SEDO-172022 format. One record per atom (N, C-alpha, C): x, y, z. Coordinates in steps of 0.2 Angstrom, whole numbers, plus 5000, padded with zeros to 4 digits. Example, Ala and Ser with C-alpha at 12.3 -4.5 7.8 and 13.67 -1.06 7.14 Angstrom:
BEGIN
506649725039 506249785039 506649845039 506449895035 506849955036 506450005039 
//
This chain:
BEGIN
519652634948 520052574947 519952534954 519952574960 519852544966 519152514967 518652544964 518052514964 517952454960 518352444954 518252384951 518652324954 519152344958 519552294962 519052274968 518752314971 518252294976 517752254974 517452264967 516952214964 517252154963 517852154960 518252084959 518252044965 518452074971 518652044977 517952024981 517552064981 516952064985 516352024982 516352024975 515851994972 516051934967 516451954963 516651894958 517151844961 517551864965 518051814968 517851794975 517351824978 517151814984 517051744986 516651694982 516551624984 517251594985 517651604980 518251564980 518751584986 518751654988 519151674993 518851645000 518251645000 517851625006 518051555008 517951515002 518151445003 518851435005 519351465002 520051465003 520151485011 519851535013 519951555020 519651505025 519051475024 518851425027 519251365028 519551345022 520051285022 520651305026 520851365027 521451375031 521251375038 520651395040 520451395048 520051335050 519751305045 519351245047 519651185045 519751125049 519951065047 519551015050 519450955046 519150895049 519650855051 519750835058 520250795061 519850735064 520250675063 520050615065 520350585071 519950575076 520250545082 520650475081 521250475084 521650425083 521350365087 521350305083 521050235086 521650185086 521750155091 522250105092 522050035087 522450015082 522349965079 522249895083 521749855081 521649795085 522249745084 522249695089 522749645090 522549585085 523049555083 523049485080 523349435085 522949385087 523149335092 523049265089 523449215092 523349145089 522749115093 522649055091 522049015094 522049015102 522649025105 522649025112 522649095115 522549145111 522549215112 523249235114 523749215111 524449235112 524549285106 524849345108 524849405104 525349385098 525149405092 525549395086 525649465083 525249505084 525349575081 524949625086 525249685088 524949735091 525149805090 524849855092 525049925091 525249955097 525849985097 526150015103 526150095101 526150125107 526150205106 526850225103 526750275098 527350295095 527250375093 527650405090 527550475088 527850485080 527550535077 527850555071 528150615072 528850625069 529250685070 529150725064 528950795065 528750835059 529150895060 529150945055 529451005055 529151055051 529251125053 529051185049 529751215046 529851195040 530551225037 530551295038 530051335037 530051405037 530351435044 530251395049 530551415056 531251395057 531551365052 532251345053 532751395051 533251415055 533751465052 534351435049 534551375052 535151345050 534951265048 534851265041 534551195039 535051145040 535651155038 536151105038 536351075045 536351125050 536551115057 535951075060 535351095059 534751055061 534750985059 534850985052 534850915048 535350865051 535950885052 536450845055 536350815062 536050865066 535850845073 535250805073 534750815069 534150775069 534350705066 534850695062 535050635059 535350595064 535750615069 536050575074 535450545079 534950585079 534350565085 533950515081 533750525075 533250485071 533550425067 534250425066 534650375063 534550365056 534450425053 534350425046 534850475042 534850475035 535350515032 535250585032 535850625034 535750695034 535550725027 535750695022 535550715015 534850715014 534450665017 533750655016 533450715020 533650725026 533350785030 533550855027 534150865024 534150925021 533750945015 533550885012 533050895006 532450915009 532150885014 531550895017 531550965020 532050985024 532051045028 532151105023 532351095017 532451145012 531851165009 531251125010 530651135007 530351205008 529951225004 529551295005 528951285008 528751215010 528151205013 528251225021 527651235024 527651245031 527551185036 527551125032 527451055036 527751005032 528250965035 528550905032 528550845037 528450785034 528550725038 529350715039 529650705044 530350685045 530350605046 529950585051 529950505052 529150495054 528850455051 528150435052 528050405059 528550355061 528350325067 529050305070 529150335077 529750325080 529450315088 529950285092 529750285099 529650355102 529150365107 529050425110 529650465112 530050425116 530750455119 531150485113 531150445107 531550475102 531250535099 530550545099 530250605097 530350665101 530350655108 530450705112 531150725112 531650685111 532350705110 532450745103 532050725098 532150765092 531850835092 531350845096 531050905097 531550955101 532050935105 532450975108 532951005103 533050975097 533551005092 533351075090 532751085089 532451155087 531751155089 531651175095 530951175098 530451215094 530651265091 530251305087 530051285081 530351235078 530251205071 530051135071 530351095076 530251025076 529751005081 529250965079 528750945083 528450875082 528050845086 527850775085 527050775085 526850725082 526150705083 526050635085 525550625090 525450555093 525250505087 525450445089 525250395084 525350325087 525250275083 525450205085 525850175079 526250125081 526650085076 526450015077 526449975072 526349905073 526949865075 526849815080 527449785083 527249705083 527749665081 527649595080 528049565085 527849545091 528249515096 528649455095 528349415090 528749355088 529149365082 529349425080 529749445074 529449405068 529849365065 529649335058 529149285059 528949265065 528449205066 527849225062 527549175057 526949185054 526949245050 527449275048 527449345045 527049345038 527149295034 526849285028 526049285029 525749255034 525049255036 524849325039 525249345043 525049415047 525049465042 525649475037 525649525033 525949585036 525849645033 526249705035 525749765035 525949815039 525549875039 526049935037 525749975032 526150035029 526250095034 526550145032 526650205036 526050235038 525550225034 524850265034 524350225038 524650165041 524250125046 523850075042 523850065036 523350025032 523749955031 523449895032 523649835030 523849825023 524449795021 524749795015 524649725012 524649675017 524649605014 524349565020 524249495019 524049445024 523349465028 523349445034 522849465038 522749535039 523249575040 523249645041 522849675035 522949655029 522549685023 521849655023 521749595024 521149555023 520649585028 520849605034 520449625039 520549705041 520849735037 521049805038 520549855042 519949845039 519349895041 519149875048 519149815050 518949785056 519549805061 520149795059 520649805064 520849875065 520649925060 520749995060 520350025065 519650005065 519150045069 519050115065 518650155067 518550215065 518450275070 518950315069 519050375074 518350425073 518250465078 517750515077 517950575073 517550605069 517750655065 517550725068 518050765069 517950825073 518150885068 517650935068 517750995064 518151045069 518751065067 519151115071 519251185068 519251235072 519351305069 520051325073 520451345068 521151365071 521351435069 521751465074 521951535073 522551545068 522751605067 523351605062 523951565064 524051545069 524651505071 524451435072 523851415070 523751345070 523451315076 523351355081 523051335088 522251325087 522051275090 521351255090 520951305095 520451345092 520051395096 519351365097 519151325093 518451295094 518451225090 517951185093 517851115089 517251095090 516951045086 516351015086 516450945084 516250895088 516350825086 515750795082 515950755078 515350725074 515250655075 515350605071 515150535072 515550505078 515350465081 515650435087 516150385085 516650365090 517250325088 516950255088 517250215083 517050145082 517750105084 517750075090 518350045092 518549985087 519249975087 519449915083 519249855086 519349805082 519149735084 519849685084 519949645089 520449595088 520249535084 520749505081 520649455076 521049395079 520649335081 521049275083 521049225077 521649205076 521749155071 521749085073 521649035068 521648965070 522348945071 522848985069 523548965070 523748955077 524148895078 524448885085 525148905085 525348955089 525948985089 526548935089 526448885094 526948835095 527048785089 526448765086 526448725080 526748765074 526648825074 526948875069 527648875069 527848885075 528548885077 529048815074 528648765076 528948705074 528948695067 528448715063 528448705056 528948745053 528948815055 529548855052 530248835053 530348805059 531048785060 531248725057 530748675056 530948615052 530948625045 530548675043 530648685036 531248725034 531448775038 532048815037 532648765037 532648715041 533248665042 533248625035 532648605033 532548565027 532748595021 532548665020 532748705015 533548715014 533848725020 534548735021 534948665019 534648615022 535048545021 534948525014 534448535011 534348505004 534548554999 534748615001 534948674997 534348684992 533748684994 533148704990 533148774989 532748784983 532648854982 532148884987 531648854989 531148874993 530748814996 530348825001 529948765003 529248795007 528848745008 528148775011 527948715015 527648725021 527248675025 526548705027 526048665027 525448685030 525248625035 525048635040 524748595045 523948615046 523548565045 522848575045 522448525050 521948545053 521448495056 520948475051 520948405049 520548385044 519848385046 519648385052 518948385055 518648455053 518948505054 518648575054 518948615048 519548595045 519748635040 520248695042 520348695049 520648745052 521448735051 521748795049 522448795048 522848805054 523248765056 523548765063 524348795062 524548795056 525248825054 525248825047 525548875044 525748895037 526348925036 526848895034 527548915034 527748915027 528248965025 528648965019 529248995020 529748965016 530548985017 530848985010 531249035009 531449095013 530949145012 531149205010 530649265010 529949235007 529449255009 529349325013 529349315021 529649255023 529649245030 530149285033 530149355033 530649405036 530249445041 530649475045 530449515051 529949565048 529349565050 528849615048 528849685052 529349685057 529449745061 529849795056 530149775050 530549815046 530149825040 530249875036 529849895030 529849835025 529249815023 529249765017 529449785010 529749735007 529849755000 529349714996 529149724989 528649694986 528549624986 529149584986 529149514986 528949484993 528949524998 528649505004 527949505005 527549525000 526849535001 526449474999 526849424997 526449364995 526349315001 525849265000 525749215004 525849155001 526449125000 526649074995 526149004995 525948985001 525548925002 524848934998 524648994997 523949004994 524049034987 524649064985 524649084979 525249074974 525649024976 526148994972 525948934969 525948924962 525748874958 526348824957 526148764957 526748714955 526348644953 526648614949 526448544947 526548494952 526048464955 526148424961 526548354960 526448324954 526748264953 526348204957 526648154960 526248104962 525748114968 525848164971 525348174976 524648184974 524548204967 523948214963 523648144962 524048094963 523748024961 523148004966 523148044972 522548034976 521948044972 521848094968 521248104964 521148044960 521548024956 521447964952 521247904955 521547894961 521347834965 520647834968 520547894970 519847914973 519347904968 519447934962 518947924957 518847854954 519347824954 519347744951 518947704956 519147714963 518747674968 518047694968 517847754968 517147784968 516747754962 517047754957 516747734950 516747654949 517047624954 517147544954 517547524948 518047554946 518547544940 518947474942 519347474947 519647404948 519247354950 519347294946 519047234948 519347194954 519047154957 519347114963 519947074960 520547074963 521147044962 521447064955 521147114952 521447144945 522147164946 522547154941 523247174941 523347224935 523847264936 524047314931 524747304929 524947304923 525547284920 526047354920 526547354923 527047414924 527447414918 527447374913 527747374907 528547384908 528847354914 529547354915 529747434915 529347484917 529547544918 529547594912 529347564906 529247604900 528647584896 528247634895 527647624891 527547674886 527447654880 527347704874 526547714874 526447784874 525747804873 525747864868 525447844862 525447894857 526147904855 526347974855 527047984853 527548004859 527247984865 527647994871 527747924875 528347924879 528447874883 528447884890 527947854894 527847864901 528347814905 528747844910 529247814914 528947804921 529247744924 529247734931 529947744934 530047764940 530647774943 531047714944 530647654944 530847584945 530547544941 530747494937 530447454933 529947404937 529347404934 528747364938 528447314933 528247254936 527947214932 527147214934 526847154935 526047154938 526047184944 525547234945 525447264952 524647264953 524447254959 523747264962 523647334961 522947354962 522747424962 523147464968 523147434974 523547464979 524247474978 524547424975 525247424973 525447474968 524947494964 525147544959 525347614963 524947624968 524947694972 525547684978 525647624980 526147614985 526847624982 526847604976 527547604972 527547664967 527047704968 526947764964 527147754957 526747714954 526847694947 526547744942 526847784938 526547824933 526147784928 526447734926 526147694921 525447654923 525447634929 524847604932 524347654933 524547704935 524047764936 523747794930 524147794925 523947814918 523447774915 523547704916 523147654913 522447654917 522447664923 521847674927 521447734925 521847794923 521447854922 521147844915 521447804911 521247804904 520547764904 520447714908 519847684909 519347724912 519547774916 519147814920 518847864915 519247894910 519047944905 519148014908 519248054902 519348134904 518848164908 518148154906 517648184910 517648174917 517748104919 517648084926 518248104930 518848104926 519448124930 519448194932 519148234926 519148314927 518648324933 518048294933 517548304937 517748294945 518148234946 518348224953 518948274955 519348294950 519848344952 519548414954 518948424950 518648494952 518248474959 517948424960 517648404966 518148414972 518748394971 519248394976 519548474978 519248514974 519448584974 519948614970 520248574965 520748594960 520448634955 520748694953 520448734948 519948784951 519948784958 519448834961 519748864967 519548924969 519748964975 519548924981 520048904986 519848874991 519448914997 519548974997 519049015001 519349025008 520049035009 520349045016 520249105018 520149155013 520049225015 520749265015 521249235014 521949265013 521949295006 522249365006 522249395000 522649364995 522549374988 522949344983 522949264982 522349234985 522249164984 522249144977 522549094975 522549074968 522049014967 521749004961 521348954960 521648894956 522248904955 522648844951 522548844944 522748794941 522648784934 522448714932 521848704930 521548644928 521148654922 521348634916 521048644910 520448594910 519848624905 519248574904 519548524899 519148464899 519348414894 519348434887 518948484885 518948504878 519648534876 520048554881 520648584880 521248534881 521048474882 521548424883 521848394877 522448364877 522648324871 522548254872 522748214868 522648144869 523048114875 523548144876 523948124882 523748154889 523348204889 523248244895 522948204900 522448154898 522148114904 522648074908 523148044904 523648004907 524148054911 524348104908 524848154911 524448184918 523848204918 523548234923 523448184929 523348124927 523248074932 523848064937 524448084935 525048084940 525248144941 524948204940 525148264942 525548304938 525548294931 525748344926 525148384923 525348434919 524848474916 524348504921 524448514927 524048544931 524348584936 524148644938 524448684943 524048694949 524348674955 524048674961 524348724966 524048734972 524348774977 524448724983 524848744988 524948694994 524348694997 523948744998 523248735001 522848694998 522748694992 522348644988 522548574990 523148554990 523348484991 523148464998 523348505003 523148485010 522448485011 522048525008 521248525008 521048455005 521348435000 521148364996 521348305001 521948305004 522048245008 521648245015 521448305017 521048315023 520348285022 520148295015 519448265013 519448195014 520048155013 520048085013 520148065021 520548105024 520648095031 519948095035 519548145033 518848155037 518348115035 518448065030 517848025028 517548045021 517948095017 517648105011 517348175010 517348225014 517048285014 517548345013 517548385008 517948445007 517748495012 518248515016 518048575021 518348635018 518048695019 518248755018 518848775023 519448785020 520048805025 519848865029 520048865035 519948925039 520548955042 520649015042 521249045045 521049085051 520449115051 520149155057 519749115061 519849115068 519449085072 518849115075 518949185077 518449225079 518649295079 518149345080 518249415081 517949435087 518249485090 518049505097 518249575098 517849615103 518049675105 518649675109 518949735110 519449735115 519249715122 518649725124 518449705130 518349625131 518449595125 518349525125 517649495123 517249545122 516549525120 516549495113 516349435112 516349405106 515849435100 516049445094 515749475089 515549425083 515949375083 515849325077 516349265079 516049205078 516449145079 516349095073 516949075070 516949025065 516648965066 516248935062 516048865062 516348825056 516448765057 516648715051 516148725046 516448735039 516048745034 516148685029 515748625028 515748575023 515648605017 516048595012 515948625005 515548575001 515748505001 515348454998 515648384999 515248334999 515548265000 515748254993 516348224993 516748204986 516648134985 516848094990 516748024990 516447994996 516247934995 515847905001 516347885006 516047875012 516547855018 516847785016 516547735013 516747675011 517447685006 517347735002 517947744997 518447775001 518347825005 518847855010 519147805014 518947755017 519147715021 519747665017 519447645011 519947605006 520547655004 520447715003 520947765001 521447765008 521247775013 521647775019 522047715020 521747655018 522147595019 522747595014 522547615007 523147615002 523647675004 523447725007 523947775009 524347755015 524047715019 524447685024 524947635022 524747595016 525247555013 525847595010 525747655008 526247695005 526847705010 526547715016 527047735022 527347675025 526947615025 527147555028 527647515024 527547515017 527947475013 528147505006 527847565005 528047594998 528547644998 528347704995 528847754994 528947805000 528447795005 528447845010 528647825017 529147775017 529247745023 529647785028 529947845025 530347885030 529847935033 529247935032 528747975035 528347935041 528647875042 528347845048 528447885055 528047885059 528047915065 527947855071 528547845075 528447795080 527847805084 527447745085 526847745089 526247765086 526247785079 525647815076 525647775069 525047765067 524947745060 524847805056 525247805050 525247865046 525047845039 524547885036 524447885029 524647945025 524847925019 525147985015 525347965008 525648015004 525947994997 526448044996 526948014993 527548054990 527448084984 527748134982 527748174976 528448194973 528548184967 529148204964 529048224957 529048284956 528848314949 529348354946 529448334940 529948374936 529648444934 530148494934 529948564932 530048574925 529648614922 529748644915 530348684915 530848664910 531348704909 531248764904 531248824906 531048884902 531348884896 532048864896 532448874890 532248824884 531948764886 531848714881 531048694881 530648724886 529948704886 529848634887 530348594889 530248524891 530348514898 530148454901 530248434908 530948434909 531248454915 531948454916 532048394920 532748364919 532948304923 533348324929 533448394930 533848414935 533348454940 532948494938 532548534943 531848504945 531748484951 531148454953 530848484959 530148474960 529748494966 529648424970 529848414975 529748354980 529248374985 528848324987 528348334992 528148274996 527748285001 527448225005 526848255008 526248225007 525648245011 525348185014 525248195021 524948135025 524548165031 524248115034 523848125040 523948065045 523848085052 523848045057 523448065063 523348015067 523347945067 522847925062 522947875058 522447855053 521747835056 521847805062 521247785066 520647845067 520947895068 520647955070 521048015069 521148035062 521548085060 521448155063 522048185066 521948245069 522348295066 522848285062 523248335057 523348305050 523248345046 523548335039 524148385038 524748355036 525348395035 525548385028 525748445025 525948445018 526648485018 527148445015 527848475015 528048475008 528248535005 528448534998 529148574998 529648544994 530248584993 530348594986 530548654984 530648674977 531448674975 531548634970 532248624967 532748614973 532748554976 533248534980 533848514976 534448524978 535048504975 535148434974 535448414969 535648334968 535048294967 535148224968 534648184967 534148184972 533548194971 533048214976 532348174975 532048154980 531348124979 530948144985 530248144984 529848164989 529848114995 530048054994 530148004999 530748015003 531248035000 531948045004 532048115007 531748165004 531848235006 531248265010 530648255008 530048285011 529748245016 529748185016 529448135020 529748145027 530448145028 530748155034 530548215038 530448275034 530148335037 529548325040 529048285036 528348275039 528448235045 528848185046 528948145052 529148185058 529748235057 529948275062 529448315065 529048355060 528548395062 527948355066 527748305063 527248265067 527448245074 528048215074 528248195081 528248245086 528448305084 528448365089 527748395091 527248395086 526648425087 526148385090 526148315089 525648275092 525548285099 526048285104 525948295110 525648365112 525748415108 525448475109 524748475108 524448425104 523748415103 523448365107 523848345112 523648295117 523448225114 523848205108 523848145105 524448105106 524348045109 525048015111 525047945107 525747915107 525847855103 525447795106 525247755101 524947695103 525447635102 525547605108 525947545108 525947495103 525247485100 525147435095 525347455088 525447525087 525547545080 526247525078 526347515071 526947495069 527547545070 528147525071 528647565072 529247565067 529347505064 529947495060 529847475053 530347435050 530347415043 530247475039 530747475034 530747525029 530947495022 530547525017 530647495011 531047555007 531047555001 531447604996 531047664995 531147724999 530747784998 531047814992 530547834987 530747864981 530247924979 529847904974 529447964971 528947984976 
//
């Protein structure tokens, strides 16, 4: 019998037992690498890793589980019940807290030195709290990026520690080790974001959302010459302090993945296409039909009754009827082609995770009304990033630029590894057409629906948007729920920034010209000096028309 047992142990089960023994005494351990920093365009720290410790325990070494649990709870600031559950485990190793300050870990170890111990580590720290939190994203307890830049550049920020084979004795002490691959240090990521401009955008947006009692809001500030994003804000969540554990809803970046119908800001596409294709004749006028125009089985409305309008006046007064008539002469194929050329229905390419391509159906999927409806921003879904990219293309002379959120990558030593360069995607319209559009959009601000976007000392070009939202209960456009917006750029003579402001479901009677345009103005007034761009005494300062759609 003994002989059979020896055969079983030494021959039949030998490979398995040997492997089990080796697993107990041999371990592959990874050297800890400090996660790289994320900084703004001026190298101001937005995210960094600070030393911390994980508090662990060996439950088998604890004689009084309840006493130790209550004492640890007061040190770690967690529920005694949670600790009792963990310390009642039959395992020889449990995590109590994955990341605490080193002094807290030392204090926890004094509760039961034979059973409670700590492991060195790092925790992610965001010195500006909630500033740019949606862009930066979060890091989980395992040190991996969960969203935003932290997720998109996780491998670069994490680096790679050296793999070391360790041999341990029966009490877990290292008795020998052999190092394998070398350490790959982490890299820091510099963003195109300007911390000061980001702060201004977030503060003004937060005030606007509160004042208008909006459901939410978004702001993007972009350099139209390069496509660089200088600020990207959303309010409320996920703009929460990333130093605290995230919840699922905080893992989005609304300006790149939230879709909405843009309304009249989309008229930019119709105007650009018509001008490029030579649709409007010199001195031609378009009949506003006194605010009501029957098309097939639908009636298109304007916010104010209009009579005969020039091409420029159609957009200055934001006439849906005039825009629809222009689009019908343009035709579905050309309207669709220009919409795609402006980047709608395609991924912008910012590099941020979760980026949406929007919704733009092909003409074969359109109804008889679609060409008219799409011309003024219905039946199309866009992101805030797509809108700001489109307006920047007009600002820079007709070229769609790839939006950029990362400026460069560098080693901790400061040695550059990669530097972003402006990436032109395509020319959409000629410089001549872009100049005509800039003039029309300047008229919108000077005497049209966007007068509250005027910035003293600067010539501003832009367009208002007021879009009805679909009521899920009826499947029809609501008269109460709106998305209001304003997108513009300045100074018109040499545009330095494009700013897009959108507010979702403001309470009461609301228009892009009355609620979003003033936010644009306040942001622009505060950030222009930061860009070393100062007022021109010859630029218009006063006179305001009726700001609406």
